[in-house]
N, C-alpha and C positions, 0 to 999 in steps of 0.2 A: 778627582776625575774618574775614580771608578763608579762612584755614584751617579755622574752625569752619563756614563758608558751604559749603566743598567737602565737608566730612563729612555736613552737612544733605543737600546734594543727592545725595550717594551714597546715603543712607539711604533718601530718598523714592524713588530709582530702583528700590532694591532692593524695596521695597514696590510699587511698580508693575509690576515685572516678576514677581516670585512667581506672581501668577494666571495670567500668560502662559504662565510656565514650567510650572505646575501643569496647565495646559489643554493644552500639549504633549505633556507627560507622559501624561496620561489617553488623548490621541488616540492617541498611539504603543500604548499597551497595549490599545486597543480594536482596532488594526489587526491587534495578534499575535492577540488573541482572533478576531477575524474570518477570519485566515489558518488559524488552528489548526481551526476549525468546517469551513471551507470546502475544505481539502485533506487533512486528516487525517480520512478518513471510513471508515465501515464496509465500503464497497466496497473501497477500496484495499487494506484491510487483508486482507480476506478473500481478494482475489485474489493478493495476494504470500502471504500462508500458505499458500493453496492451491498454488502453484507450488513453493515452497520443501520444502513437506512431501508432495509428490507421489510416488507410487510410482516413478516413471521416476528418480528420484534416489537410490532406494535407500539411505535413510538417511543420506548426507552424511557418511560416515566421513572420517576424515583419515588418510591421503590415500584418495582414491578418484574414478571418473569422475564420479560424482554430485556429490561436491563441487566440481569445477571447473566443472560445468556451474552450480552454484549461485552460484559466484564470478563467473562470465561474467554472469549474471543479474544481480546486485547492481553490478557495474561498469557495464554498460549503464544501468541507473537513474541511477547517479550522474552519468555523462556526459549523461544526457538531462536533468538537473535543472540542468546547468551546472557541476557540480563540475569542479575540476581536479585533474590528477595531481599528485604529487610526484616530484622526480627524473625526470620523463618516464615515470611508471607510475602505474597504479590498484593496482598489487600490491606485497605484500612476502613474499618467500618467509620460510618458518620457518626458523630457523637450529636446528634439531633432528634428530638422528639418533638409527637405533637403535645399541646399542653392543654388539659382538660381541669376546668375548677373542680377542685375536690369539694368534698360534702361540709367541712366546716371551715367557715370564713366569718370570723368574727368582730366588731369594733366595739369598744365601751369608753367611757369616759368617767372617772373617779374624781369628786371634788371634795373628799373628806367625810360628806355626810352620807352618800349615796353614790350608786352607780348606774349610770344612764346607758342602756343596750340599745344600739342602732341596728337596722334592718338592711341586710344586703340587697342590692338594688334600688330599694326607696331612698337611703341614708348614705351608701356609700358602694362602691363597686372596685374591686382589683383590677389593676393592670395586668397586661400580658407579662410585663417584664418582672412581677411580684416574684418572691420567694415562696419557699415551703417552709413556714416559720413562724412560732408565736414570739411576740416581744411585749413587754410592758415597761413604761419609762414615762418621765414628764415630757412636756412638749415645748418646743421652741418656734417662734414664728420667724422664719429665716427669709422673710422677702420673697424676692423671685428664685432664690436657691442657686445664686449664682455667685463663683468666684472667677473674675477675669482679669488678670494681671494687665493685659495689653488694652484694657479699656478702663483702668483704673477705677475699678468698680469691685466690692467684695461685699456680699449680704452677710457673710460669716466674720468679717472683722469685729474681733473683740468679743465674740461670742463663743461659749464653752458648750458644744452640742455633743460631745463624746457621751454615749450611751444613753441619748436621747432620742425622740423621735421630734423631726421637723415637719413643720407646715408651711408650704411653700406656694406659690403664684404660679400659673401657668404662663407662657411666653417670657419675655423680658421687657425691661424697662425702655420707654420711648417708641413703642412701635407704632403709637398713633401720632407720632411727630415726624413730620417729613423732612425737617431740617437734619435730621441724624445727629443731635446734639450728643447723644451717647449710643453706644454700639453702632448699628448701622441703619437706624430710622426704621422704616417700614419694611426692611428688608431683613429677614432673619437670620442671625448668626447660628453657630452651632448651639451656644449656650441656653437658646429658646428649648432645645430639645429633651425630652424627658430622660433620656439615657443619660444625657452629660448631667443633668441635674442630680439623678440617681449617684453618679460615679462621684461627683464633688460633695454630695453630702455623705458618702461611705467614706470619702479622703478625710473628711473632718470628724469622723468616728460616730456619726448617726447610724441608729439601728433600726429606724423606720421611717417611713414619709408618707404624709397626708399631702395630698394636691389637690388645690381648689381653684375653680375659674375665677379670674379678677371681675368684679361687678362693673368695673370701668369698660369692660371689654366685652360682656357676656350679659344677655339680658335674663338668662336662666341659669341658676346654680344647679340645677339637677345634676347628679353625679352621672359620669359616663363610662370612664375606665375603658375597660375592652367589651366588645360586643359578644359576651359569651353564650353560646348556644343554649347551655342549660338556665339562663336567665331570659331567654327570649322564646317566644310563641312560633316565631316566623323563621329563625334562622334553622338551616339544615344542621343535624346534629354533628356532621363532621367539619363544620366551618370551624375549625380550631387553629391557633396561632401555632408558631414553632418556636422552639428554643433549645438552647443547649443541654442536653440532659445532665451532665455531670456537675453543672454549676447551679442548679436549681436550688440547693441547700445553702449556697453561699450568697444567695440574693437576699435584700431585706426586703421585708412587707412593704409593698407600694399599692395605695388606693385612692380613689378620687372620691372625694365627700361633697355631700350635699349642704343645702341651707341648714338643715337642724343640727348638724354637727359644728357649722361656724357659728349657730347662735349659742351653743353652750361654752364654745371655747373663746368667742371674743364677744359674745352679748347679744350682738345682731348683724346683719349683712351691712347696714349703715357704717357700723365701726370698721367693718374690712375695707369698705370702699373709700373712707377718709384715710385710712392707713396707705392704701394703695396711690390715692390722690396725692399724698404727701411725697411718696417716693417719685412719682412723676413730676411734681413740681420743681422739687430739690434735686433731681437725678443723682440721689444718695439714697443708700441703705437706711431701713428703718425696722431694725431686727430687734427681738425682745422674748425672752421668757414669758410663758404664761404662768402665772401663778397659781398654786393650788390644784392643778389638774393634771391627772396620771392618765394615760391612754394605755388601754391593753389591745391588741390587735394580733389576729392570727389570719393567715392566708395559706390555703392549701391548694396543691397541683397533683393531678393524676398525670404519669409519664406514659405515653405509648410511643415507643422507637419508631422512628420512619423507617430504618431501613437502608439499604443501599451501602455502597464502599467505593472509595479510591481505589484505582488499580495503579501498582506502584513498581517499577523496574530501575535497578541501580547498577551503574557502571563506574567502577573505581577507578580513580586516575592513577597515573603511572610515577607522577614526582613524589619523592619522599616526604615532602612538606606540604606542596599546594594540594595534594589529593585531600587534605583536609577541607579544603574549600570546595564549594559546590555551585553548579548550575543546574537550574530547574528548567524543564521544557514541558509545558503542560496545555492541555485543553480539555473542555467538558464532553463526556460521551453520552449524557442523558438529553432527552427532550421533553416533550410535553404530552406524550401518550396519544388516545385516540378518543373520537367521539363516542360516549356510550350508548346514547340514544340518536340513531341515524335510520336514514331510510334504506331498504335494499338498494342493492345495486348503485350505491354512491361511495365515493371516496371518504372514509371517516377515519384514515390514520393519518396523523402527523408524523411522516417518516424522518424530518428533520436532516435531510441529506445534507444541506450546506450547513445548518444549524442543528449539530456541530459534528456529524459524520465526517466532514471534510476537514476540520481542525484536529480531530481524534485520529485520522488517516494521517495527516501531517506528523503528529507526534510518533506515530508507529514508523512513517518513513524517515524520518530523522533518526529515530532509535536504530533502525535497520543500517543507515548511513555510517553512524557512529562505531557501530559493531562490526561493520565491513572494512574499517580503515586497517592497515596493518599494524600501527600501534594505537596503544591507548592515549587518550589526552593526558595533560598534566593534571587539571583539575578533574575531580569526580562530577557525574552528570546523573542528575535524577528525573526519569521520565514519568509523569503523572497523567492519568485520565481521570479527572474529576467528575463525581456524581453530583445531584443536587444542585447544579448551578441555576438550572431554571426555577428552582424554589428559593431562590435568595444566595447562591455562592457557598452552598452548606459544604460541599467537598474541599474547596480551597480554604474555607474558614475552619475546616475541622483540622486540616494540616497545618496551618499557622499556629493554631491552638495546641496540638499536639504534634510536633515537629518529630520526624522519625529521624533526621539529622539536624544539628544545630542552626537555628536560624541565623546566629550571628555569623556563621561561615557561609553563607548563602550569599554569593557575590551577584547573582542577576538572575531573574526569572523571566522566561520568554512563553507568552501565551498566544495560542492559535485558536481563533473563533472565528468561524464564517470566512473561508479563504478560497471558494470555489465558484463566486458569480460576478456578474457585471464584466465591465470591458476585459479582454483578456490580458491587458497590459498593466491595470490600473491596481494599485495596493496602498492602502492607508497604513500608517505607522501612528498608533495611539501612544501617547506618553512621551511624544519627541521633545517637548518643551521641558516636562519634569526629567528627563534622561538624556542630556546633550551627549555624554560619553557614549551610551549604548547606540544612540540615533547615528553618531559619526561612524562606528563601526558596522552598522547595517548599509549607511550611504557606500562605504568602501567596498564592501561585499557585493553589493548590488550591481557594480560594473561589470560583474561577470556573469549577471543574470539579465538585467536590463529591463526591470520591472520601473513603471513611470510611479514614482514615491509621493504620496500625498503626506506630508509631516502634519498631523494633528496638535493644533495647539491650544485645544479646549481643555476645561476642566477634566483632569485624569480620570474623576471619579464619576463622570457620565458615561452613559452606556453600559451598565453594569456587565462585567465579566470576571473571569478568576483572577486576573493580574492585581484588582483591587484589594484583594485580601492580603497580598504580599505588599503593596504601597501602602498600606493601613501601619505596615510593621517595618516601613523605612528601608524596603529591599528594593534596589534599582530593578525595573521591569520594563519590557516593552511588548505591545500587542500588536500582532498582525492580523489584519481585517481587511475583507474586501468589499465591505458596505452592506448596507440593507438592501431589500429588493421586494416587489409585489408578493412573492410568496413567503416571505419572512413569517412563521409561525402560522401557516396556512397548509391546508392539506395537500398543497401541489408541491412543497419543497422536496421534490422526488429526486432520485438518482439521475434521471435523463436530462433534468436541468441544470445539472453542475457542469464545470468544466474541468476533467480530471488533468487537461494540459497545466491548466493554470495553476491548479492545487498543487501540481508537482513542480512548477517554477517557484511558487512561494515556499514550498517546503525546502527546496534546494538552499534559496536565500536564506531561510532560518538555520539549516544546517551549517552553511558556510560561516554564518553570522556566530551560531553556539560554538563550532569548533575554533573559533579565533578567540571567543571569550575563554572556553575552555584550556587554551594554550597560552592566555595572557598573564601577566604578573599583577596587572593594575587593580585595584578597587575603583569603582564607577560612581560619579557623582549622581544623587538624587535630590531635585528640588522639590521639597514638600510643601504642599498647599493647606490652607485650614481644611480640617475633615473631623468628622465624628469618629472617635474610636468606639470599638465594641467594649 
């Protein structure tokens, strides 16, 4: 009887408290909406877009003095709002370098009696993904260099390549077969990508890779590799690839070989052609150790740091446990610079007002709104202005590689890129299909803003922007975007062509969405598609 009475009292208390909890929840939502309207104003957006896209910053290229000025401006704003630095700084240097082919690049094959030395450019050319390393080992022919369980195909099955150098074909089997009996036929999968082949080779223990063009697919076996300026009479000296500085010594040597190397390893090109034809006819691997041959290879790199840095501000959450969880709100602040050779009295600066002074201003506005609330959210929030997006997502890639807070504690990433153009009410949400939980939150919060939402169901890796770096790491993310226009990457992308009121409305929606997430208790679903991992 006493037990039943206790249950009854608890039920009554719940019914009595429910209206009170609903009242407090509605009150908190009203405070958030009021803060959004009062803090995220047209004037604020206009002022910050105007500065970031001013001629004095000369297009904010990565790196450039203009980008540094923009970084200082963003940092001062973060600090004035009351955001805190991480590890004693508001900055994170980009971990990227221009890669120049070094002076010593060697390839030789020993057969027990003599050593055959090959010439760079004529017989082999290193790829841009090669390492700075010297290796010497026996060689194994590993077909297309693919391990793909989902396609029931494995060139490494039964092969021991640990401590060895692998010889692999470009592309993937069945690419000339329109029936798609293996893989996806003429449509390439990620396994045809060189980076994927290198990753698979390393996973199997290989210490070096030779890549050859399949004679069934290519009429010439001339080595191509990467078009290094030092090997060309026509390429400009600064036409260098970009890579991660800190991992160059972790990479294995990878070179593209020509006919002379094939002849020494396999007898002649016809032998390679028959091997490739057998794989294609049987749609099964045909891998084997190449007896009596030892390869020595060396590739060297000279690193030239790109420069540039992310700007990061931190707001610690208030909940004793959930403050360990993190919401990231970001957008890139770089653009593409200016035209160096131009006629007098012509516009030569790519001001990048919409792309992406608008999104950066949105990040600033949302940060200001968060710090203007009378209480901190339960979860912590990290605001990031990324550098190097226009050069290949370098800022966001640096962050996910060297996160300042654990990635596993990051519950969501919100990306703002180009939020101030086209129809005043239109807004595209990229990642809707892949992030159904976050999309529902956006829809709910949009009832207070009234934008016309277009939920993109395309491949989330299309239209590169910084959310993709987080998506690759399995972090739920949503991308706010108002679509391209005729001024995209043109000198006409100026502040006077933006719509600051639209940018403010989008930023209010971002704030309400982020505020909800930062006070939520749930983790969110992410539907990942096939992608190439870095």
